N, C-alpha and C positions, 0 to 999 in steps of 0.2 A: 531128905528122902533119897535113898540109894537106888541103884539100878536093880530091877527085879531079876530073879533067877530065870534060867531058860525054861524050867518046868512051869513056872508061873506064866511066862509069856505064851507057851504052847497051850496051857489050860485056858487062858484068856481068849486066844485066837479060836480055839475049838468052841468056846461058849458063844462067841459072836458069829460063828458060822464060816470062818475063813478056812479054806482048804489049801494045803500046800503040798506039792509033790516032792521037791527036794527039801529034806529036813536037815539043813546045815545051820550052823550058828548065825551066819550072816543073813540068810534068808528069813530066819525066825525073827531076828532083831529088826530087820527092815520092815517086815510085815507088821510087827507089833507097834513100832513107832509110827508107821504110816497110818495105822488104824486109829491110834490115839490122836494124832495131830491132823487127821483127815487130809493127807497130802497125796497127790497123784504120784504114780511111779515116774521115775526119771525120764524114761523113754516117751511117755505121753506128754510130759511137760515140755521136753525139748521139741517134739513135733509141733505142739501148739505155738511155741514161740517162733520157730523157724518159718512157719507159713505166713506170718504177718509181716508185711513190709513196714519198715520204720520211716517216719518222716522226720526230717531234721529241720528245726526252726532256728533261725538266727536271732539272737536278742541284740538290741542296740542300746 
């Protein structure tokens, strides 16, 4: 299965109700793949990770 064309991506995003203000190739592709794989945007993911302190456990 190959990569879909941009017009297919735009049609899919319109059908599921995603609105985008900048219509450039990178924004369309990222919104398309984010909607398919249900991934959060990079900024939200980084904020969620940065706020949690990590505990380090030592194994013996």
